[in-house]
Short mmCIF file of the C-alpha atoms (twelve columns), coordinates in Angstrom:
data_MODEL
# 
_entry.id   MODEL 
# 
loop_
_atom_site.group_PDB 
_atom_site.id 
_atom_site.type_symbol 
_atom_site.label_atom_id 
_atom_site.label_alt_id 
_atom_site.label_comp_id 
_atom_site.label_asym_id 
_atom_site.label_seq_id 
_atom_site.Cartn_x 
_atom_site.Cartn_y 
_atom_site.Cartn_z 
_atom_site.pdbx_PDB_model_num 
ATOM 1  C CA . MET A 1  5.670   13.199  14.466  1 
ATOM 2  C CA . LYS A 2  5.040   13.681  10.735  1 
ATOM 3  C CA . ILE A 3  1.636   13.246  9.114   1 
ATOM 4  C CA . LEU A 4  2.136   11.643  5.716   1 
ATOM 5  C CA . LYS A 5  0.077   12.497  2.681   1 
ATOM 6  C CA . ARG A 6  -1.004  9.620   0.449   1 
ATOM 7  C CA . ARG A 7  1.307   10.844  -2.313  1 
ATOM 8  C CA . GLU A 8  4.359   10.310  -0.154  1 
ATOM 9  C CA . GLN A 9  5.687   6.797   -0.600  1 
ATOM 10 C CA . PRO A 10 7.417   5.728   2.602   1 
ATOM 11 C CA . SER A 11 9.806   2.828   2.302   1 
ATOM 12 C CA . PHE A 12 8.603   -0.161  4.270   1 
ATOM 13 C CA . THR A 13 11.216  -1.485  6.644   1 
ATOM 14 C CA . PRO A 14 10.745  -3.030  10.072  1 
ATOM 15 C CA . GLU A 15 12.056  0.202   11.589  1 
ATOM 16 C CA . SER A 16 9.684   2.418   9.627   1 
ATOM 17 C CA . MET A 17 6.674   0.310   10.550  1 
ATOM 18 C CA . THR A 18 7.253   0.885   14.282  1 
ATOM 19 C CA . GLU A 19 6.826   4.659   13.980  1 
ATOM 20 C CA . ARG A 20 3.512   5.854   12.550  1 
ATOM 21 C CA . ALA A 21 2.321   9.325   11.698  1 
ATOM 22 C CA . ILE A 22 -0.669  8.908   14.035  1 
ATOM 23 C CA . PRO A 23 -0.396  6.351   16.832  1 
ATOM 24 C CA . ILE A 24 -2.560  3.438   15.748  1 
ATOM 25 C CA . SER A 25 -3.814  3.021   19.316  1 
ATOM 26 C CA . LEU A 26 -5.623  6.366   19.059  1 
ATOM 27 C CA . LEU A 27 -7.741  5.276   16.100  1 
ATOM 28 C CA . PRO A 28 -11.174 3.635   16.512  1 
ATOM 29 C CA . ASP A 29 -11.176 -0.135  15.908  1 
ATOM 30 C CA . GLU A 30 -12.669 -0.003  12.395  1 
ATOM 31 C CA . GLN A 31 -10.129 2.626   11.305  1 
ATOM 32 C CA . ARG A 32 -7.273  0.540   12.728  1 
ATOM 33 C CA . LEU A 33 -8.364  -2.461  10.671  1 
ATOM 34 C CA . ARG A 34 -8.835  -0.399  7.503   1 
ATOM 35 C CA . HIS A 35 -5.474  1.312   8.019   1 
ATOM 36 C CA . ALA A 36 -3.680  -2.010  8.554   1 
ATOM 37 C CA . THR A 37 -5.416  -3.592  5.548   1 
ATOM 38 C CA . GLU A 38 -4.535  -0.676  3.259   1 
ATOM 39 C CA . ASP A 39 -0.919  -0.686  4.467   1 
ATOM 40 C CA . PHE A 40 -0.640  -4.399  3.754   1 
ATOM 41 C CA . GLU A 41 -2.308  -4.149  0.331   1 
ATOM 42 C CA . ARG A 42 -0.130  -1.191  -0.691  1 
ATOM 43 C CA . GLN A 43 3.047   -2.965  0.390   1 
ATOM 44 C CA . TYR A 44 2.032   -6.263  -1.228  1 
ATOM 45 C CA . ILE A 45 1.181   -4.647  -4.576  1 
ATOM 46 C CA . LEU A 46 4.553   -2.853  -4.584  1 
ATOM 47 C CA . GLN A 47 6.346   -6.113  -3.794  1 
ATOM 48 C CA . ILE A 48 4.624   -8.049  -6.595  1 
ATOM 49 C CA . LEU A 49 5.177   -5.194  -9.074  1 
ATOM 50 C CA . ASP A 50 8.857   -5.107  -8.148  1 
ATOM 51 C CA . GLU A 51 9.233   -8.877  -8.477  1 
ATOM 52 C CA . ASN A 52 7.685   -8.644  -11.961 1 
ATOM 53 C CA . LYS A 53 9.749   -5.643  -13.060 1 
ATOM 54 C CA . GLY A 54 6.705   -3.356  -13.219 1 
ATOM 55 C CA . ARG A 55 4.680   -5.576  -15.579 1 
ATOM 56 C CA . LYS A 56 1.134   -4.709  -14.586 1 
ATOM 57 C CA . GLY A 57 -0.564  -7.475  -16.552 1 
ATOM 58 C CA . ARG A 58 1.526   -10.180 -14.895 1 
ATOM 59 C CA . THR A 59 1.117   -8.507  -11.499 1 
ATOM 60 C CA . ALA A 60 -2.672  -8.463  -11.847 1 
ATOM 61 C CA . GLU A 61 -2.621  -12.135 -12.864 1 
ATOM 62 C CA . ILE A 62 -0.565  -13.094 -9.795  1 
ATOM 63 C CA . LEU A 63 -2.823  -11.040 -7.521  1 
ATOM 64 C CA . GLY A 64 -5.872  -12.745 -9.033  1 
ATOM 65 C CA . ILE A 65 -7.493  -9.468  -10.043 1 
ATOM 66 C CA . ASP A 66 -8.442  -7.857  -13.318 1 
ATOM 67 C CA . ARG A 67 -5.885  -5.486  -14.833 1 
ATOM 68 C CA . LYS A 68 -8.381  -2.624  -14.554 1 
ATOM 69 C CA . THR A 69 -8.758  -3.351  -10.829 1 
ATOM 70 C CA . LEU A 70 -4.984  -3.144  -10.442 1 
ATOM 71 C CA . TYR A 71 -4.964  0.242   -12.192 1 
ATOM 72 C CA . LEU A 72 -7.723  1.462   -9.851  1 
ATOM 73 C CA . LYS A 73 -5.707  0.327   -6.826  1 
ATOM 74 C CA . LEU A 74 -2.597  2.020   -8.186  1 
ATOM 75 C CA . LYS A 75 -4.614  5.205   -8.592  1 
ATOM 76 C CA . LYS A 76 -6.121  4.824   -5.099  1 
ATOM 77 C CA . TYR A 77 -2.686  4.570   -3.528  1 
ATOM 78 C CA . GLU A 78 -1.323  7.252   -5.889  1 
ATOM 79 C CA . PHE A 79 1.607   5.175   -7.092  1 
ATOM 80 C CA . SER A 80 3.648   7.040   -9.647  1 
ATOM 81 C CA . LEU A 81 4.397   4.307   -12.195 1 
# 
């Protein structure tokens, strides 16, 4: 079992989502929800960025957030763009 650092960008595939660094069942309920929410947000942002060829302004518009908020999320998830 490998513990991932935030800087490591795992590729999201159905197979990769079945194996986690820490079994989700061992986390307290509030951490499970936060972990799942962050995973979804990270994956969704990457998907929208990819669909828009990395254009951050258009991505922020589609996500319904300010461009600055998108930059803060990119920094939070340590995306190297």
